[in-house]
C-alpha positions in Angstrom: 24.9 46.7 55.5 27.8 46.4 58.0 27.1 49.3 59.9 23.3 48.9 59.9 23.8 45.6 61.7 26.6 46.8 64.0 24.5 50.0 65.1 21.2 48.1 65.2 21.5 44.9 67.5 22.1 47.1 70.6 19.5 46.0 73.3 21.4 42.9 73.8 22.1 43.7 77.3 18.3 42.9 78.1 19.2 39.2 77.3 21.9 39.1 80.0 19.1 40.3 82.5 16.7 37.9 81.2 19.3 35.0 81.5 20.9 36.4 85.0 18.9 33.9 86.9 15.6 32.4 87.7 14.7 29.3 85.9 17.2 29.0 83.3 19.3 26.2 82.3 19.4 23.8 84.9 21.7 21.3 82.6 23.9 24.0 81.3 26.9 24.7 83.3 27.4 28.1 85.3 30.6 29.2 83.4 28.7 28.7 80.3 26.0 30.6 81.4 28.4 33.4 82.4 30.0 33.6 79.2 26.7 33.8 77.5 25.5 36.8 79.6 28.9 38.7 79.3 28.7 38.0 75.6 25.3 39.5 74.9 26.7 42.3 77.0 29.6 43.0 74.8 32.4 40.7 75.5 33.4 39.2 72.1 35.9 36.5 73.9 33.0 35.3 76.0 30.5 35.3 73.3 32.8 33.1 71.1 33.5 31.0 74.3 29.9 30.6 74.7 29.0 29.7 70.9 31.5 27.0 71.3 30.3 25.3 74.4 26.6 25.7 73.6 27.5 24.2 70.2 29.1 21.2 71.9 25.8 20.9 74.5 23.6 20.9 71.4 25.5 17.9 69.9 24.8 16.0 73.2 21.3 17.4 73.6 20.4 18.0 69.8 16.6 18.6 71.0 17.1 20.6 73.6 15.2 23.7 73.0 16.8 25.8 75.8 20.3 25.2 74.9 19.2 25.7 70.9 17.8 29.1 72.0 20.7 30.2 74.0 22.9 29.2 71.1 20.6 30.8 68.5 20.8 34.2 70.9 24.9 33.8 71.0 25.2 33.7 67.3 23.0 36.5 66.8 24.7 38.9 69.3 27.8 37.7 67.5 27.1 39.7 64.3 28.1 42.5 66.4 31.7 41.2 66.4 32.0 40.0 63.1 34.2 42.0 60.7 32.9 41.5 57.4 29.4 42.2 56.2 28.9 38.5 55.0 29.7 37.1 58.1 27.2 39.5 60.2 24.6 38.2 58.0 25.6 34.8 58.3 25.5 34.7 62.3 22.2 36.6 62.4 20.6 34.3 60.1 22.1 31.2 61.8 21.0 32.5 65.3 17.5 33.2 64.2 17.0 30.1 62.6 18.0 28.5 65.8 15.7 30.4 68.1 12.9 29.6 65.5 13.8 25.7 65.9 13.7 26.2 69.9 10.5 27.9 69.7 8.9 24.9 67.5 10.7 22.3 69.8 9.4 23.8 73.3 5.7 23.9 72.1 6.4 20.0 71.8 7.4 19.4 75.5 4.9 18.3 78.3 2.5 20.8 79.7 3.8 20.9 83.4 5.2 23.8 85.4 9.1 23.3 84.6 8.2 23.1 80.9 6.0 26.1 81.3 8.8 27.8 82.7 11.4 26.8 80.0 8.8 28.1 77.2 8.7 31.5 78.9 12.6 32.1 79.0 12.7 30.8 75.6 9.8 33.0 74.3 11.2 36.2 75.9 14.8 35.2 74.9 13.5 35.0 71.5 11.3 38.1 71.6 14.0 40.3 72.7 16.3 38.8 70.2 13.9 39.6 67.5 13.3 43.2 68.4 16.8 43.9 68.4 18.0 42.6 65.2 18.1 45.1 62.2 14.5 45.8 60.3 15.8 43.8 57.4 15.2 40.7 59.2 11.7 41.7 59.5 11.6 40.0 63.1 10.0 43.1 65.4 6.6 41.9 65.0 7.2 38.4 65.7 9.3 39.4 68.7 6.6 42.2 69.8 4.1 39.4 69.7 6.0 36.9 71.8 6.5 39.3 74.6 3.2 40.7 74.9 1.9 36.9 74.7 4.1 36.1 77.5 3.5 39.0 79.9 -0.3 38.5 79.1 -0.3 34.8 79.5 -2.6 33.3 82.6 0.3 31.8 84.6 2.6 34.8 84.1 1.7 36.6 87.4 2.7 32.9 89.4 6.1 33.4 88.2 9.3 34.7 90.0 9.2 38.3 90.2 12.5 38.5 88.9 11.3 36.7 85.6 8.6 38.8 85.3 10.7 41.9 85.5 12.8 40.6 82.7 10.0 39.9 80.3 8.3 43.5 81.3 11.7 44.9 80.2 12.1 43.7 76.9 8.2 44.3 76.3 8.7 48.0 77.5 11.6 48.1 75.1 9.4 46.6 72.4 6.8 49.3 73.1 9.1 52.2 73.1 10.5 51.0 69.6 6.8 50.7 68.2 6.0 54.3 69.4 3.5 52.8 71.8 4.2 55.1 74.8 1.2 54.0 77.1 2.1 50.4 77.1 5.9 51.2 77.9 4.6 53.3 80.6 2.4 50.2 81.9 5.0 47.7 81.6 7.7 50.1 83.6 5.3 50.7 86.3 5.0 47.0 86.4 8.7 46.7 86.7 9.1 49.4 89.4 6.1 47.8 91.3 7.8 44.3 91.2 11.2 45.5 91.9 11.4 49.1 93.6 15.2 48.8 94.0 18.1 47.3 91.9 20.3 48.0 89.0 17.7 47.5 86.5 16.4 51.0 87.1 19.1 52.6 85.3 17.5 50.9 82.2 13.8 51.9 83.5 15.1 55.3 83.6 16.7 55.2 80.2 13.4 53.8 78.6 11.1 56.4 80.6 13.3 59.5 79.0 12.6 57.9 75.6 8.8 58.2 76.2 9.2 61.7 77.9 8.6 60.6 81.4 
């Protein structure tokens, strides 16, 4: 179990792409977001700081969907850094439960533009996390559905290009894992069309290689 969890939770660098700007976390301090991003990319110390800080923020705002979602994402990513199999399992389960809670809470928010933007970010963060955890958690299908629902939603094309790129990147990763080469290619083309230059193209090339392009 130890090796399985360690080796399977790999695409969390996409979460850093997802949360590196756009409409996330107006009330979350920049330094906490920086630790969150570094933590999901592989910095164990930053991940621990992010978990501690987001936990404190959750105590202050116990029903804030975004804070809970980011905390759940950090805890799930933290499974990579735990030494014992039971610790890995515990962190994964805690994180996934918080992401579930954030998905429920965000649906209860007002249907205004700001809430819709937060919902998109939570859906994509949860979706990307769900497709990244080991198969034993049975989360891939749920994650893929969240991502597809997001990129096919009516207002998605009106969201900032950067936010669209992040969502398409996770959707492409899910399609690659699913073996759906056509959808993966379509999502990757959307990324290149929206943002023909930038560091994200390295990941695009990696995914293209996996589908034989």
